[in-house]
C-alpha positions as CSV (number, residue, x, y, z in Angstrom):
1,X,-214.1,-144.9,18.9
2,X,-212.6,-141.7,17.6
3,X,-213.4,-141.0,14.0
4,X,-210.4,-140.5,11.8
5,X,-209.9,-137.0,10.3
6,X,-207.7,-136.5,7.4
7,X,-205.8,-133.4,6.3
8,X,-205.2,-134.3,2.7
9,X,-206.4,-136.5,-0.1
10,X,-204.3,-138.6,-2.5
11,X,-204.1,-137.0,-5.9
12,X,-206.3,-138.5,-8.6
13,X,-204.4,-138.9,-11.8
14,X,-206.7,-141.3,-13.6
15,X,-209.8,-140.4,-15.6
16,X,-212.8,-138.7,-14.0
17,X,-214.5,-142.1,-14.0
18,X,-211.9,-143.6,-11.7
19,X,-213.1,-143.5,-8.1
20,X,-210.9,-141.4,-5.8
21,X,-208.3,-143.2,-3.7
22,X,-209.4,-143.8,-0.1
23,X,-208.3,-141.3,2.5
24,X,-205.2,-142.5,4.3
25,X,-205.0,-142.2,8.1
26,X,-202.0,-140.6,9.6
27,X,-199.6,-142.6,11.8
28,X,-201.2,-141.5,15.0
29,X,-204.7,-142.2,13.8
30,X,-203.5,-145.7,12.7
31,X,-201.9,-146.3,16.1
32,X,-205.2,-145.2,17.8
33,X,-207.2,-147.6,15.6
34,X,-205.0,-150.4,16.8
35,X,-205.3,-149.6,20.5
36,X,-206.3,-152.3,22.9
37,X,-210.0,-152.3,23.7
38,X,-210.4,-155.7,25.4
39,X,-209.4,-156.5,28.9
40,X,-208.8,-160.1,28.1
41,X,-206.4,-159.2,25.3
42,X,-204.6,-156.6,27.5
43,X,-204.0,-159.1,30.2
44,X,-203.0,-161.8,27.8
45,X,-200.3,-159.5,26.4
46,X,-199.0,-159.0,30.0
47,X,-199.3,-162.7,31.0
48,X,-202.0,-162.0,33.6
49,X,-205.2,-163.7,34.7
50,X,-208.3,-161.5,34.5
51,X,-210.3,-163.4,37.1
52,X,-207.6,-163.1,39.7
53,X,-207.4,-159.3,39.2
54,X,-211.2,-158.6,39.7
55,X,-211.7,-157.3,36.1
56,X,-215.3,-156.1,35.7
57,X,-217.4,-156.5,32.6
58,X,-219.9,-154.1,34.1
59,X,-217.3,-151.4,34.6
60,X,-216.1,-152.0,31.0
61,X,-219.6,-151.6,29.7
62,X,-220.0,-148.3,31.7
63,X,-216.6,-146.9,30.6
64,X,-214.9,-148.9,27.9
65,X,-211.2,-149.9,28.1
66,X,-208.9,-148.0,25.7
67,X,-205.1,-148.1,25.8
68,X,-202.7,-147.5,22.9
69,X,-200.3,-150.4,22.3
70,X,-197.3,-148.2,22.7
71,X,-198.5,-147.4,26.2
72,X,-199.2,-151.1,26.9
73,X,-195.6,-151.8,25.8
74,X,-194.4,-149.7,28.8
75,X,-196.2,-152.0,31.3
76,X,-194.2,-154.6,33.2
77,X,-195.0,-158.1,31.9
78,X,-196.4,-160.4,34.6
79,X,-196.9,-157.6,37.2
80,X,-200.6,-157.2,38.3
81,X,-199.6,-154.1,40.2
82,X,-197.9,-152.3,37.3
83,X,-198.7,-148.6,37.8
84,X,-199.6,-148.1,34.1
85,X,-201.9,-151.1,34.0
86,X,-203.8,-150.0,37.1
87,X,-204.6,-146.7,35.4
88,X,-206.6,-148.4,32.6
89,X,-207.8,-151.7,33.9
90,X,-211.6,-151.8,34.7
91,X,-212.1,-153.4,38.1
92,X,-215.1,-154.6,40.2
93,X,-214.3,-151.8,42.7
94,X,-215.6,-149.2,40.2
95,X,-219.1,-150.5,40.6
96,X,-219.3,-149.7,44.3
97,X,-221.6,-146.7,45.0
98,X,-220.3,-144.8,48.0
99,X,-221.5,-141.6,49.7
100,X,-219.6,-138.4,48.7
101,X,-218.9,-139.6,45.2
102,X,-221.1,-138.1,42.5
103,X,-221.4,-137.6,38.8
104,X,-220.0,-134.0,38.6
105,X,-217.3,-133.8,41.2
106,X,-215.8,-130.5,40.1
107,X,-219.0,-128.5,39.3
108,X,-218.7,-128.4,35.6
109,X,-222.4,-128.0,35.0
110,X,-222.8,-125.0,37.2
111,X,-219.8,-123.2,35.5
112,X,-221.2,-123.7,31.9
113,X,-221.5,-120.4,30.1
114,X,-222.2,-121.7,26.5
115,X,-222.1,-125.0,24.7
116,X,-218.8,-126.7,25.7
117,X,-217.6,-123.6,27.5
118,X,-216.8,-123.7,31.2
119,X,-215.8,-120.6,33.1
120,X,-214.8,-121.2,36.7
121,X,-212.0,-118.7,37.2
122,X,-211.5,-115.1,36.2
123,X,-209.8,-114.5,32.9
124,X,-210.0,-118.0,31.7
125,X,-212.4,-120.0,29.5
126,X,-212.1,-123.8,29.2
127,X,-213.4,-125.4,26.0
128,X,-214.5,-129.0,26.1
129,X,-213.1,-129.5,22.7
130,X,-214.2,-133.1,22.3
131,X,-215.3,-136.1,24.3
132,X,-212.7,-138.4,22.7
133,X,-209.5,-139.5,24.2
134,X,-206.7,-141.9,23.2
135,X,-206.8,-143.5,26.6
136,X,-209.5,-144.2,29.2
137,X,-208.1,-143.4,32.6
138,X,-210.2,-145.2,35.2
139,X,-210.0,-142.2,37.6
140,X,-211.3,-139.8,35.0
141,X,-213.3,-137.0,36.6
142,X,-215.4,-136.5,33.4
143,X,-216.2,-140.2,32.9
144,X,-220.0,-139.2,33.4
145,X,-219.8,-135.9,31.5
146,X,-222.6,-135.4,28.9
147,X,-220.3,-135.0,25.9
148,X,-223.1,-135.6,23.4
149,X,-224.7,-132.2,24.3
150,X,-221.7,-130.3,25.7
151,X,-218.9,-130.2,23.1
152,X,-217.5,-126.8,22.0
153,X,-216.7,-128.2,18.5
154,X,-220.4,-128.4,17.6
155,X,-221.5,-125.9,14.9
156,X,-217.8,-125.2,13.9
157,X,-217.1,-123.7,17.3
158,X,-219.5,-120.8,16.7
159,X,-221.1,-120.7,20.1
160,X,-217.8,-121.1,22.0
161,X,-216.0,-118.4,19.9
162,X,-219.0,-116.0,20.2
163,X,-218.9,-116.4,24.0
164,X,-215.2,-115.7,24.2
165,X,-215.4,-112.7,21.9
166,X,-218.2,-111.2,23.9
167,X,-216.3,-111.3,27.2
168,X,-213.2,-109.1,27.1
169,X,-212.2,-110.2,30.6
170,X,-211.1,-113.6,29.1
171,X,-207.4,-113.5,28.1
172,X,-206.7,-117.2,28.2
173,X,-208.4,-120.1,26.4
174,X,-207.9,-123.6,27.7
175,X,-208.4,-126.5,25.3
176,X,-209.6,-129.6,27.3
177,X,-211.9,-132.5,26.8
178,X,-211.7,-135.4,26.4
179,X,-208.4,-134.7,24.9
180,X,-208.2,-131.8,22.3
181,X,-205.4,-133.5,20.5
182,X,-207.7,-136.4,19.6
183,X,-209.1,-133.9,17.1
184,X,-207.5,-133.6,13.7
185,X,-205.0,-130.8,13.3
186,X,-207.3,-129.3,10.7
187,X,-210.1,-129.1,13.2
188,X,-207.8,-127.5,15.8
189,X,-206.7,-124.9,13.1
190,X,-210.3,-124.1,12.4
191,X,-210.8,-123.2,16.1
192,X,-207.6,-121.2,16.4
193,X,-208.2,-119.3,13.2
194,X,-211.5,-118.2,14.6
195,X,-210.0,-117.2,17.9
196,X,-207.1,-115.3,16.3
197,X,-209.4,-112.3,15.6
198,X,-210.2,-111.8,19.2
199,X,-207.9,-109.1,20.4
200,X,-208.2,-109.6,24.2
201,X,-206.8,-113.2,24.1
202,X,-203.2,-113.4,25.3
203,X,-202.5,-117.1,25.8
204,X,-203.5,-120.5,24.7
205,X,-203.3,-123.5,27.1
206,X,-203.7,-127.1,25.9
207,X,-204.4,-129.9,28.3
208,X,-203.4,-133.2,26.7
209,X,-202.3,-136.7,27.6
210,X,-201.6,-137.6,24.0
211,X,-197.9,-136.5,23.7
212,X,-197.2,-139.0,26.6
213,X,-199.5,-141.9,25.8
214,X,-199.5,-141.6,22.0
215,X,-196.4,-139.6,21.0
216,X,-197.1,-140.3,17.3
217,X,-199.6,-137.5,17.6
218,X,-196.8,-134.9,17.7
219,X,-196.3,-135.0,13.9
220,X,-195.3,-132.4,11.3
221,X,-198.7,-130.9,10.7
222,X,-199.3,-130.4,14.5
223,X,-195.9,-128.7,14.9
224,X,-196.5,-126.5,11.9
225,X,-199.9,-125.5,13.5
226,X,-198.2,-124.7,16.8
227,X,-195.5,-122.6,15.2
228,X,-198.1,-120.5,13.4
229,X,-200.2,-119.6,16.5
230,X,-200.3,-115.9,17.5
231,X,-200.1,-116.5,21.3
232,X,-197.7,-118.1,23.7
233,X,-198.7,-121.7,24.2
234,X,-198.6,-123.8,27.4
235,X,-198.9,-127.5,27.1
236,X,-200.2,-129.0,30.4
237,X,-199.4,-132.7,30.0
238,X,-200.7,-135.5,32.3
239,X,-198.3,-138.2,33.4
240,X,-198.8,-140.0,36.8
241,X,-195.7,-142.2,36.9
242,X,-192.1,-142.0,35.6
243,X,-192.6,-145.2,33.6
244,X,-194.9,-143.4,31.3
245,X,-191.8,-141.7,29.7
246,X,-189.6,-143.4,27.1
247,X,-187.4,-142.3,24.2
248,X,-190.3,-141.8,21.9
249,X,-192.1,-139.6,24.4
250,X,-188.9,-137.7,25.0
251,X,-188.6,-137.0,21.3
252,X,-192.2,-135.8,21.1
253,X,-191.8,-133.4,24.0
254,X,-188.5,-132.1,22.5
255,X,-190.4,-131.3,19.3
256,X,-193.2,-129.5,21.2
257,X,-190.5,-127.4,23.0
258,X,-188.9,-126.7,19.6
259,X,-192.2,-125.4,18.4
260,X,-192.2,-122.8,21.2
261,X,-194.5,-124.5,23.7
262,X,-193.9,-124.4,27.5
263,X,-194.4,-127.9,29.0
264,X,-195.9,-128.5,32.4
265,X,-197.2,-131.7,34.0
266,X,-200.2,-132.3,36.2
267,X,-200.6,-135.6,38.0
268,X,-203.3,-137.1,40.1
269,X,-202.3,-138.7,43.4
270,X,-203.6,-142.3,43.1
271,X,-203.5,-145.1,45.6
272,X,-201.5,-148.1,44.3
273,X,-200.0,-146.1,41.5
274,X,-197.9,-143.2,42.7
275,X,-198.7,-142.9,46.5
276,X,-195.1,-143.0,47.6
277,X,-192.4,-140.4,47.9
278,X,-190.1,-142.5,45.7
279,X,-192.7,-142.7,42.9
280,X,-193.5,-138.9,43.1
281,X,-189.8,-138.0,43.1
282,X,-189.1,-140.2,40.2
283,X,-192.0,-138.7,38.3
284,X,-190.7,-135.1,38.8
285,X,-187.1,-136.0,38.0
286,X,-188.0,-138.0,34.9
287,X,-190.4,-135.4,33.6
288,X,-187.8,-132.6,34.1
289,X,-185.2,-134.7,32.2
290,X,-187.7,-134.6,29.3
291,X,-188.1,-130.8,29.6
292,X,-191.3,-130.8,31.6
293,X,-191.8,-128.8,34.8
294,X,-194.1,-130.2,37.6
295,X,-197.2,-128.1,37.9
296,X,-200.0,-129.7,40.0
297,X,-200.4,-132.8,42.0
298,X,-204.2,-133.2,42.3
299,X,-206.1,-134.9,45.1
300,X,-208.6,-137.2,43.5
301,X,-211.8,-135.7,42.2
302,X,-214.5,-137.7,43.9
303,X,-216.5,-138.9,40.9
304,X,-218.5,-142.1,41.2
305,X,-216.5,-145.2,40.4
306,X,-213.0,-144.0,41.5
307,X,-213.1,-144.3,45.3
308,X,-210.5,-147.1,45.3
309,X,-207.9,-144.7,44.0
310,X,-208.4,-142.2,46.9
311,X,-205.5,-141.2,49.1
312,X,-206.4,-139.4,52.4
313,X,-205.4,-135.8,52.9
314,X,-203.2,-136.7,55.8
315,X,-201.2,-139.1,53.7
316,X,-201.1,-136.6,50.8
317,X,-199.8,-133.9,53.0
318,X,-197.1,-136.2,54.4
319,X,-196.0,-137.3,51.0
320,X,-195.9,-133.7,49.7
321,X,-193.8,-132.6,52.7
322,X,-191.3,-135.5,52.2
323,X,-191.1,-134.6,48.5
324,X,-190.3,-131.0,49.3
325,X,-187.6,-132.1,51.7
326,X,-186.0,-134.3,49.0
327,X,-186.2,-132.2,45.8
328,X,-185.3,-128.8,44.7
329,X,-188.3,-126.4,44.9
330,X,-188.9,-126.3,41.1
331,X,-189.4,-130.0,41.1
332,X,-192.2,-130.0,43.7
333,X,-195.7,-129.7,42.2
334,X,-198.4,-127.8,44.1
335,X,-200.7,-130.2,46.0
336,X,-204.2,-129.0,45.2
337,X,-207.9,-130.0,45.2
338,X,-210.6,-128.6,43.0
339,X,-213.6,-127.4,45.1
340,X,-216.7,-126.3,43.1
341,X,-217.3,-122.6,43.5
342,X,-213.8,-121.7,44.5
343,X,-211.9,-119.0,42.6
344,X,-209.0,-121.3,41.9
345,X,-207.5,-124.6,42.8
346,X,-207.3,-124.9,46.6
347,X,-203.8,-125.6,48.0
348,X,-203.7,-128.3,50.7
């Protein structure tokens, strides 16, 4: 689904009549190409029955399944309730149309200021860097987003960069998507080279799930790019369950910290996945062990197709209070909801 992008070519040592060697994908691009895209294959790998789980071909057609094999390997074999499996498995429940669930749950369209640029809050500009991800989370709030028309990378970032340059109140740029790390490092460098000449920028924030679900993405070229950036960098990761971490993820996160990035985690409160105080505490503690501070615990964005993941505000507040009573304050994420038109995330 995501076209491979290559930073270098193999040298040609033969005569000029010899065709050039094919471009070689990097390890992370190769891993992404080999990701699981078929529900029947996914469930076969886990020893599960698709019919018994309510797997939906209609939901798959609307929003294709995509899960890297390394992420699948962290799922529990034979467990239909595995919290990682439930995040990616397309179910019949997604096809229910319910009142209060729409196509733009967080008001992205109203906050558009240029192609691929969203400005909701003072001082910050979010760039929809790409529509591509390395995993398709079934609760995704941008699953209906018009990526074809609204991607900041179009025209070599020219409109996005011009918009940021023209507004000297913007001191922080947020790379989002999709997932910005699904772009090649060369494409990311093209953007940051253009932004580097804008004197009023003070920080760069990167929202990415890839270091957790595809840790191969944290490779030498990416780290070299990070080390060369002229701003402090915050990596806002996205893990919803402690089982998403393993030794390879730990190594990737250690490398990001070594490159100077501050690591934060935002999670979504999801029914059947992390809606218990034990699951939330384990997520905070496991993330902190990997050098990641809890940041936000989001109430679900009410986009069409995700209602089966919703946790009531009453339950959310109870869980958050129990979490605060159990853990040190720095391990307790802020419980928030995004309301279109608000000047920031709304604390519950």
